[in-house]
Structure formats: structure tokens, C-alpha cells
C-alpha positions, 0 to 999 in steps of 0.5 A: 553878609558883606566882607566886614560883617563876615570878619566881625563874626570872628571876635564874638564875646562868649563869657567875656571878662567884663568889669567896672573899675572904680579908683582913687588917684594915684593909680596904675595898672600893668596888664600882661594877661596876653589877651588878644583884644581889650575894649576900654571905655572911660566913664569919668576921670582920665587915664593914660594907656601906655603900650610897651612899644608905641606912643601913649594915649590919653582917655577922657570921658566917652573915649573908647580904646581898643587894645590889640594883644598880646603885648603888655601895656600900662593904664594909669593916671600919670606917667610918674605913677608906678604900677600898683596892680599887675594883671596876669593871664586868667585875670589874676590881679596881684601887687608887684610883690605878688600879693593877691588883690582880686578879692581884696579889691572887689566892690560888688557885682563886676565892680573892682577897685580902691573906692566905690565912690572913686573919681576914676571909672572905666569899663574893661571888656576882655576877649580872652580868645579870638579865632582865625576869622577874627584874627584876620581882622585884628591883623589889620588893626594898630596895637592901640586905637582910640575913638574920641567922644567928640567923633561919634555918638553911641548910646551903647556906652551908658547901656553897658555901664548900667547893665554891667553891675546887674544880676539876672537871667542870661545877664552874661549873654546880654553883656557879651552882645552889648560888648560885641555891638560896642566893638563893632560900632567903634571899629566901623567909626575908626575904619571909616576915617580917611587916615585909618589906612583901612585894609583893602577888603574894607574899602572894597565892600562898596565897589560894584564888582569886588564888593559883590564878589566878596559878598558871594564868598562870605555868604556862600563859602561852600559853593563850587565857585570858579572864576568864571562862575563868579564873573557870570553871577556879577555880570562881568568878564573873567578878566575884568573880575580878576584884574579888578579884584587883584588891584582892589584887594591885593590878591586874586579872587580865588586866593582870597576865597581859599584863605577865607575858607581855611580861616572858617575851617580853623574856627569850626575845628576849634569850636566844635567836634564835627568830623573833618569831612563835615567841616570840609563840606561846610567850607567848600572842600569835597573831602577831609583829605582835600581840606587837610592838604590845603590847611597844612600848606597854609597853617603848617599843621594838620587840622587835627593838630590844630584842634588838639593844640586849641583844646590843650590851650583851653 
């Protein structure tokens, strides 16, 4: 597993909110659901996405936008069209006056809008939860990024468009995985652009020394790594590894490993009821006490407080 693969393991859809939206013009939707991540795919017609802070972008058919929350934004056909729908947390859709719209505008299986034959069609995939590992990836993304239809070639969009309105065994799992594949494909295209200002850890994954160190950390985080052992595995000196890793990634190798282990621990605590000692062993700490000390130093709360807060939020 390379560094990008490890970080992309984080934003994994599980029961993601996925919807096909079909609209007549004029239309305008204000989204303030506080979701951490949204993927919008333009199928037909055009749309503007306008963050509360930042420059608006226009989508045409085939364009895919990734919107990093939780800040609100507006999607509409024209900058003069006032919001007709407001989306609140839990995907509650209401008019500006508070009238419930979710059922009134339902058009069938995972389809919603004002007209089943409307000229504007888009897919919306919402990740309602992203763990600590995924947050490391989201933190390096701009609030809004777009991959245009003329800069990539993906067969995933028509497949997802066909599958979103189907019912069948495990259909939710099929849609989750298709949404994940679409997200990963778009992120790779965007991160490979010279102007994307991709984070150092992404640029480093092709480096013969640093990329290998990252692979070891991501594939085997629980191993008893020391700077000397990593250097031996790669076949370089300790000094070369330390200097090259710091200059390429921006942090010392063992600091990066600690941050990665604690992010993994945060997600394991959130996703399972494993004991603290069991989580500690999975991420490379000898005891739950050792993990707790490091965790509180970085996150400001104990592992148990983190687990309780996450459970309460869910």
C-alpha cells in the first residue's frame, strides 16, 4: 500500500447519501448540511457552485466537483436565482419558510427534483462521516475542486448514473463502492496536475527512498520501527533517510509514523468496540497506557473521551 492508498482508505462510503437530482429551471439549492465531503456530477444542463467563502465555479455535463465541508454553499442555474430549497443536517430538505420538501419532491428510487424529465440532471454523493485518516487527506484539499470532462476519461459516471436508481440485493454496497471509485479517480487526476499544489506526501510516493519508507509505514504501522531499522530495510544510511524524508515530506520520518499511527487509532476507536490495549497493539504501541499518553498529547482528549464523543455524535 502506498501513502495515497493508505489515506484514501479513510473516506470510505458506508451507507452514503446518494441521489439523482432532476430539475427545471430556474432552480437554486442552498446546502448547509455540514457534511465533510460531497461529490457532485453534472449529467445534463449546467450549474453553478458558490461557496459562502471562495470563488464560484460552473459545471457542464461530465464535470465532477468535490466539495469539502462543513461550510455551506449554493448550487443553482444562475447567480440571480434565490434559494428555493435549503438542505439541513440529516439531508432534511425544506423551503426557505421551513416547509418540508423531501417527500413532496420525491420522483422514485433515489431520484428527487421538480420534474422527472427536467433538463438539469446531476448526481450527488454525500459522505456524512470521515474519520481521522480521511481527514488527513481532506485537510490538503481546497474547499472546492473541479475535474472537467475534457481532462479525464472515466466510465464510472455512466455506470453510477445507471445504478443509482436501481433496487436489488446489496445495492447500497454497490453504490458505496462506485462512489468511492469515482472519488479516488477524480482525486488522482486532480493531484497529478502541476498546478494542484499536491501535498508533499503525495509527491513523495514516487521517490525511491521516501516512497519506500512511506510504504513501510502504511503497510506495517504496528511493526517496531526505528530510524535505523527503516534505513536498513531501504538500504540507505540513517542520516540520508532522515534528511531526505524531512526535506521531501516536511516532517521527520518517526514523527510522520506517530501521526499516522494515532490517526489509525482514532478511526479504530470510532469504528469498533475493541479494547484500548487491542487498538494499541494494532497501531504499534506496546500498551493502552502508552497509546493513551501519545493520543492525548496530539488530540487533546483521551482515547475513551474520543470514543464517547464520536458515539454521542452518531
